[in-house]
C-alpha positions in Angstrom: 4.2 -25.0 19.7 5.5 -22.4 22.2 3.9 -19.1 23.1 5.9 -17.1 20.6 5.1 -19.4 17.7 1.4 -19.4 18.6 1.4 -15.6 18.7 3.0 -15.5 15.3 0.4 -17.9 13.8 -2.5 -16.0 15.4 -1.1 -12.7 13.9 -1.0 -14.3 10.5 -4.5 -15.6 10.7 -5.9 -12.3 11.9 -4.2 -10.4 9.1 -5.5 -12.8 6.5 -9.1 -12.6 7.9 -9.0 -8.8 7.8 -8.0 -9.0 4.2 -10.7 -11.5 3.3 -8.4 -14.3 2.6 -9.9 -17.6 3.8 -6.8 -19.8 3.4 -3.2 -19.9 2.2 -2.3 -21.6 -1.0 -1.7 -25.4 -0.5 1.0 -27.5 -2.0 4.0 -26.5 -4.1 7.3 -25.3 -2.9 7.7 -22.5 -0.3 8.4 -19.2 -2.0 12.0 -18.0 -1.7 13.2 -14.5 -0.9 14.1 -13.4 -4.4 11.8 -12.3 -7.2 8.1 -11.4 -7.1 5.4 -13.9 -7.4 3.5 -14.0 -10.7 0.4 -12.6 -9.0 2.3 -9.7 -7.4 4.1 -9.1 -10.7 0.8 -8.9 -12.7 -1.2 -6.8 -10.2 -1.7 -3.2 -11.5 -0.7 -0.2 -9.4 -3.6 1.3 -7.4 -4.4 4.9 -6.7 -3.5 5.9 -3.1 -7.0 6.1 -1.9 -8.7 3.7 -4.2 -10.3 0.3 -3.4 -7.9 -2.7 -3.3 -6.6 -3.8 -6.6 -7.7 -7.3 -8.0 -4.3 -8.7 -7.0 -4.4 -7.5 -3.4 -5.6 -10.8 -1.9 -2.7 -12.7 -3.6 -0.2 -10.1 -2.3 -1.6 -10.5 1.2 -1.1 -14.3 0.9 2.5 -13.8 -0.3 3.2 -11.3 2.5 1.8 -13.7 5.1 4.0 -16.5 4.0 7.0 -14.1 4.2 5.8 -12.9 7.7 6.0 -16.5 8.9 9.6 -16.8 7.6 10.4 -13.6 9.4 8.8 -14.8 12.7 11.0 -17.9 12.7 14.2 -16.1 11.8 17.2 -16.5 14.2 19.9 -15.1 12.0 20.7 -12.3 14.6 21.1 -14.4 17.8 21.1 -11.4 20.1 17.9 -9.9 18.6 16.1 -13.2 18.3 16.8 -13.9 22.0 15.7 -10.6 23.2 12.5 -9.9 21.2 9.0 -10.3 22.3 7.9 -10.9 18.7 9.0 -9.8 15.2 7.5 -6.6 13.7 6.7 -7.3 10.0 4.7 -4.4 8.5 1.2 -3.0 8.2 -0.9 -1.3 5.6 -2.2 -1.8 2.0 -0.6 -4.8 0.3 -0.8 -2.9 -3.0 0.2 0.6 -1.6 1.6 3.1 -4.0 3.6 4.6 -1.1 5.7 2.8 1.5 7.2 4.5 4.6 10.4 2.8 5.4 11.9 3.2 8.9 14.8 1.9 10.9 13.8 -0.7 13.5 11.1 -1.5 16.1 11.1 0.2 19.5 9.7 -1.1 22.8 6.1 -0.3 21.9 6.4 -2.0 18.6 8.1 -5.0 20.1 5.2 -5.4 22.5 2.4 -4.9 19.9 4.0 -6.4 16.8 3.0 -3.3 14.8 5.5 -0.8 13.4 5.3 2.9 14.4 2.8 2.8 17.3 4.8 4.7 20.0 5.4 8.5 20.2 7.3 8.5 16.9 4.6 6.5 15.3 1.9 8.9 16.5 3.9 11.7 14.9 4.2 9.7 11.7 0.4 9.3 11.6 0.0 13.1 11.9 2.4 13.5 9.0 0.5 11.1 6.9 -2.8 12.7 7.7 -1.3 16.2 6.9 -0.8 14.8 3.4 -4.5 14.0 3.3 -3.9 10.3 3.6 -4.3 7.7 6.3 -2.3 4.8 7.5 -4.7 2.5 5.7 -3.7 4.2 2.4 0.0 3.4 2.7 2.3 0.6 3.9 4.6 1.0 6.9 7.7 -1.2 7.6 11.2 -1.1 8.9 14.7 -2.3 7.9 14.9 -4.6 10.9 12.1 -6.8 12.0 13.4 -7.2 15.6 14.1 -4.5 18.3 17.8 -3.8 18.8 18.7 -3.7 22.5 18.2 -0.2 23.9 16.9 1.0 20.5 20.5 1.2 19.3 21.3 1.8 15.6 21.2 -1.5 13.6 24.6 -3.0 12.9 25.8 -3.7 9.3 25.4 -7.5 9.9 21.8 -7.1 11.2 20.9 -5.0 8.1 22.5 -7.7 5.9 20.5 -10.5 7.6 17.2 -8.6 7.2 17.9 -7.4 3.7 16.4 -10.4 1.9 13.2 -9.9 4.0 12.7 -6.2 3.4 13.7 -6.5 -0.3 11.2 -9.3 -0.8 8.5 -7.4 1.1 9.0 -4.4 -1.2 8.9 -6.7 -4.3 5.6 -8.1 -3.3 4.0 -4.7 -2.6 5.5 -3.1 -5.7 5.2 0.5 -4.5 5.7 3.4 -6.9 7.1 5.5 -4.1 9.2 4.9 -1.0 9.9 7.4 1.7 12.9 6.6 3.8 12.6 7.8 7.4 16.0 8.6 8.7 19.6 7.8 7.9 19.6 4.1 8.7 16.7 3.4 6.4 18.1 5.5 3.6 21.5 3.9 3.9 20.1 0.4 4.0 17.8 0.9 1.0 20.1 3.0 -1.2 23.4 1.4 0.1 25.0 4.8 0.6 27.0 6.4 3.3 25.7 10.0 2.6 24.2 11.7 5.6 20.4 12.3 5.7 20.9 16.0 5.3 22.5 15.6 1.9 19.9 13.0 0.8 16.9 15.2 1.5 15.4 17.1 -1.4 16.7 14.6 -4.0 15.0 11.8 -5.8 16.5 8.3 -6.1 15.3 5.0 -7.4 15.1 1.5 -6.0 14.0 -1.0 -8.6 11.1 0.8 -10.3 10.2 2.9 -7.2 10.9 6.6 -6.8 12.6 7.2 -3.4 12.7 10.3 -1.2 14.4 10.6 2.1 13.5 12.7 5.2 14.1 12.8 8.9 12.8 10.1 11.2 9.9 11.1 13.4 11.9 10.3 16.5 14.4 12.9 15.4 11.6 15.4 15.2 10.6 14.7 18.8 14.1 15.8 19.8 14.4 18.6 17.2 10.9 20.1 16.6 12.3 22.8 14.3 13.0 20.1 11.7 9.3 19.5 11.2 9.4 22.3 8.6 12.0 20.4 6.6 10.0 17.2 6.7 6.9 19.1 5.5 8.9 20.4 2.5 9.9 16.8 1.8 6.3 15.7 2.0 5.2 18.5 -0.4 7.8 17.2 -2.9 6.5 13.7 -2.5 2.8 14.6 -2.8 3.5 16.7 -5.9 5.3 13.8 -7.6 2.4 11.4 -6.6 -0.3 13.8 -7.8 -2.0 13.9 -4.5 -3.9 17.1 -3.6 -3.1 18.5 -0.2 
């Protein structure tokens, strides 16, 4: 086992331990990338700030199996060769709300955690302004590897990662998804509309209600757009029934 594989295994075990899962299921065939597991399908939706649902541990186990598949992926040869590690996702396994971004940056590639750099710090402030915390939601990206120079993901890269992020969303089963930026919105909704036209409208992905807003990195370059994002967050919180 090389250093990268050892790091991936360690991350999986640490995540399981934090969730109170002592061991992964043994035996049986490895879950595929299509269709939710029976445990994930049966787990009831949880309130944003409630205790974990009874099915949370099973969802954690399913996510960790998928995390292992992501860690071993080499479908995008350029990204696999240049990454420090894959960046899977973080948060509640039974979250009502998922924040869906574009791809990891340098800080995320180094830490293995999405949205931890400057844009991630701003996202944390946005979440807290909604009277929530990062522990109340789930945060993930379209791509699980950092594109060179933080460039926009290519259509082939999105296609290669689609089975992973679709399966991730199926396991979590969120009621709401907030797409952060044009790349995330286009990947999830399979549209070419610009983010400016997607804002302020509701869409669906499976059973989830989807809203789109600007990526936090865009706000770092264009602070005036923070007002637009706050209007989007007010729409989201009102639909979710969360008091601000």
